[in-house]
SEKEVEX-257471 format. One record per residue: residue number from 1; residue in one letter; x, y negated, z negated of N, C-alpha, C in turn. Coordinates in steps of 0.2 Angstrom, whole numbers, padded with zeros to 4 digits. Atoms other than C-alpha are relative to their C-alpha. Last residue first. Example, Ala and Ser with C-alpha at 12.3 -4.5 7.8 and 13.67 -1.06 7.14 Angstrom:
# residues 2
(site 2,"S",(-0004,0006,0001),(0068,0005,-0036),(-0004,-0005,-0003));
(site 1,"A",(0004,0006,0000),(0062,0022,-0039),(0004,-0006,0000));
//
This chain:
# residues 86
(site 86,"R",(0005,-0003,0003),(-0141,0034,0053),(-0007,-0001,0004));
(site 85,"R",(0003,-0005,-0005),(-0127,0030,0065),(-0006,0003,-0003));
(site 84,"G",(0002,0004,-0006),(-0120,0014,0057),(-0003,0005,0005));
(site 83,"A",(0003,0007,0002),(-0110,0024,0044),(-0002,-0003,0007));
(site 82,"L",(-0004,0005,-0001),(-0107,0042,0051),(-0003,-0007,-0002));
(site 81,"V",(0001,0005,-0005),(-0118,0055,0045),(0004,-0006,0000));
(site 80,"T",(-0005,-0001,-0005),(-0110,0068,0034),(-0001,-0005,0006));
(site 79,"G",(-0006,0003,0002),(-0119,0063,0018),(0005,0000,0006));
(site 78,"E",(0001,0007,-0001),(-0136,0068,0026),(0007,-0004,-0001));
(site 77,"R",(0000,0001,-0008),(-0129,0086,0027),(-0001,-0007,0001));
(site 76,"T",(0005,-0004,-0003),(-0124,0084,0008),(0000,-0001,0008));
(site 75,"H",(0005,0003,-0004),(-0108,0077,0002),(-0005,0005,0002));
(site 74,"Q",(-0001,-0001,-0007),(-0098,0085,-0012),(-0006,-0004,0004));
(site 73,"L",(0005,0004,-0003),(-0096,0084,-0031),(0002,0000,0008));
(site 72,"Y",(-0003,0003,-0006),(-0087,0099,-0038),(-0006,-0005,0003));
(site 71,"Q",(0005,0002,-0005),(-0092,0105,-0056),(0004,-0004,0006));
(site 70,"V",(-0002,0006,-0003),(-0080,0115,-0067),(-0005,-0002,0006));
(site 69,"T",(-0003,0004,0005),(-0084,0129,-0079),(0002,-0007,0003));
(site 68,"D",(0005,0005,0003),(-0096,0138,-0068),(0002,-0004,-0005));
(site 67,"S",(0000,-0001,0007),(-0082,0151,-0065),(-0006,-0004,-0004));
(site 66,"I",(0001,-0007,0001),(-0085,0152,-0047),(-0001,0001,-0007));
(site 65,"S",(-0005,-0005,-0002),(-0086,0133,-0047),(-0002,0007,-0001));
(site 64,"P",(-0004,-0003,0006),(-0102,0123,-0048),(0006,0005,0003));
(site 63,"T",(-0001,-0007,-0001),(-0108,0113,-0033),(0005,0002,-0005));
(site 62,"L",(-0005,-0004,0005),(-0115,0096,-0037),(0000,0007,0003));
(site 61,"R",(0003,-0006,0004),(-0124,0086,-0023),(0006,0003,-0004));
(site 60,"L",(-0004,-0003,0004),(-0122,0069,-0013),(-0003,0006,-0004));
(site 59,"R",(-0006,-0001,-0004),(-0130,0060,0001),(0005,0004,-0004));
(site 58,"G",(0001,-0006,-0002),(-0147,0060,-0008),(0006,0003,0005));
(site 57,"S",(0002,-0001,-0007),(-0142,0045,-0017),(-0001,0007,0002));
(site 56,"E",(0007,0002,-0001),(-0142,0039,-0035),(-0002,0001,0007));
(site 55,"W",(0001,0004,-0006),(-0127,0047,-0042),(-0007,-0001,0001));
(site 54,"E",(0006,0002,-0001),(-0120,0055,-0058),(-0001,-0004,0006));
(site 53,"F",(0001,0004,-0005),(-0104,0065,-0061),(-0008,-0001,0000));
(site 52,"K",(0005,-0002,-0005),(-0098,0072,-0077),(-0002,-0005,0005));
(site 51,"G",(0006,0004,-0001),(-0083,0070,-0089),(-0006,0004,0005));
(site 50,"A",(-0001,0007,0003),(-0067,0079,-0087),(-0006,-0004,0002));
(site 49,"Q",(0004,0005,-0002),(-0070,0098,-0084),(0001,-0007,-0003));
(site 48,"S",(0007,0000,0002),(-0056,0110,-0089),(-0003,-0007,0003));
(site 47,"G",(0005,-0003,-0004),(-0041,0113,-0079),(-0007,0000,-0002));
(site 46,"D",(0001,-0007,0002),(-0028,0111,-0093),(-0005,0003,0005));
(site 45,"E",(-0006,-0004,-0002),(-0022,0095,-0085),(-0001,0007,-0001));
(site 44,"F",(-0006,0001,0004),(-0040,0088,-0087),(0006,0004,0003));
(site 43,"Q",(-0002,-0005,0004),(-0052,0089,-0072),(0006,-0003,-0004));
(site 42,"A",(-0004,0004,0006),(-0063,0078,-0062),(0002,0005,-0005));
(site 41,"T",(0001,-0002,0006),(-0069,0086,-0045),(0004,-0005,-0005));
(site 40,"M",(-0005,0002,0005),(-0070,0081,-0027),(-0002,0003,-0007));
(site 39,"Q",(0001,-0004,0006),(-0077,0087,-0011),(0005,-0002,-0005));
(site 38,"F",(-0005,-0001,0005),(-0078,0077,0005),(-0002,0004,-0005));
(site 37,"G",(0003,-0002,0007),(-0087,0074,0021),(0006,0000,-0005));
(site 36,"G",(-0004,0001,0006),(-0085,0068,0039),(-0003,0002,-0006));
(site 35,"N",(0003,-0001,0007),(-0092,0070,0056),(0005,0000,-0005));
(site 34,"K",(0007,-0001,-0002),(-0087,0063,0073),(-0005,0002,-0006));
(site 33,"L",(0004,-0004,0004),(-0071,0055,0068),(-0007,0001,0003));
(site 32,"H",(0002,-0006,-0004),(-0060,0048,0082),(-0005,0005,-0004));
(site 31,"E",(0003,0002,-0007),(-0058,0031,0076),(-0003,0005,0003));
(site 30,"S",(-0004,-0002,-0005),(-0055,0037,0058),(-0004,-0002,0007));
(site 29,"Q",(0000,0004,-0007),(-0062,0032,0042),(0005,0003,0005));
(site 28,"L",(-0004,-0003,-0005),(-0067,0041,0026),(0000,-0003,0007));
(site 27,"T",(0000,0002,-0007),(-0073,0030,0012),(0005,0004,0004));
(site 26,"V",(-0004,-0004,-0004),(-0077,0037,-0006),(-0001,-0003,0007));
(site 25,"G",(0002,-0001,-0007),(-0084,0026,-0019),(0005,0003,0004));
(site 24,"M",(-0005,-0003,-0005),(-0083,0026,-0038),(-0003,0000,0007));
(site 23,"D",(0004,0001,-0006),(-0092,0016,-0052),(0005,0002,0006));
(site 22,"Y",(-0004,0003,-0006),(-0083,0023,-0067),(-0005,0000,0006));
(site 21,"V",(0003,-0001,-0006),(-0092,0025,-0084),(0004,-0003,0006));
(site 20,"A",(0001,0006,-0005),(-0082,0026,-0099),(-0004,0002,0006));
(site 19,"G",(0006,0004,0001),(-0086,0039,-0113),(-0001,-0006,0005));
(site 18,"P",(0006,-0004,0002),(-0069,0046,-0115),(-0006,-0005,0000));
(site 17,"R",(0003,0003,0007),(-0056,0034,-0106),(-0006,0004,-0001));
(site 16,"Y",(0007,-0002,0002),(-0046,0043,-0092),(-0002,-0003,-0007));
(site 15,"S",(0001,-0005,0005),(-0031,0033,-0085),(-0007,0002,-0002));
(site 14,"D",(-0007,-0003,0001),(-0025,0022,-0071),(0000,0006,-0005));
(site 13,"G",(-0005,0003,0004),(-0043,0019,-0066),(0006,0003,-0001));
(site 12,"I",(-0004,-0004,0005),(-0053,0026,-0052),(0005,-0004,-0004));
(site 11,"G",(0003,0000,0006),(-0065,0014,-0044),(0003,0004,-0005));
(site 10,"R",(-0001,0006,0004),(-0061,0016,-0026),(-0003,0001,-0007));
(site 9,"V",(0004,-0001,0005),(-0057,0032,-0016),(0001,-0006,-0005));
(site 8,"T",(-0001,0005,0006),(-0050,0029,0001),(-0005,0002,-0005));
(site 7,"L",(0005,-0002,0005),(-0047,0042,0015),(0001,-0005,-0006));
(site 6,"S",(-0002,0002,0007),(-0038,0036,0031),(-0006,0003,-0005));
(site 5,"G",(0005,0002,0005),(-0037,0040,0049),(0002,-0001,-0007));
(site 4,"R",(0002,-0006,0005),(-0025,0050,0059),(-0005,-0002,-0005));
(site 3,"D",(0003,0003,0006),(-0025,0038,0074),(-0002,0006,-0005));
(site 2,"T",(0006,-0003,0002),(-0013,0045,0086),(-0003,-0003,-0006));
(site 1,"M",(0001,-0001,0007),(0000,0035,0094),(-0007,0003,-0002));
//
């Protein structure tokens, strides 16, 4: 049996509340993973940006879309280091 791993995003509510702050976390796990990372965005159904991202770590950065209307949060090079291997 192959370990396909898992991706978990915590802190997302069932619905968007304007002005609310969400403390989120992303965990990527696999027994065979050597490097890992992610990219995410928050958008309304019409494709426009929903809120903004803020973080306190050098492990993340914002990447604008081609149109500069939607922001994507993604890992930095430091953010690809496996937990316990820093």
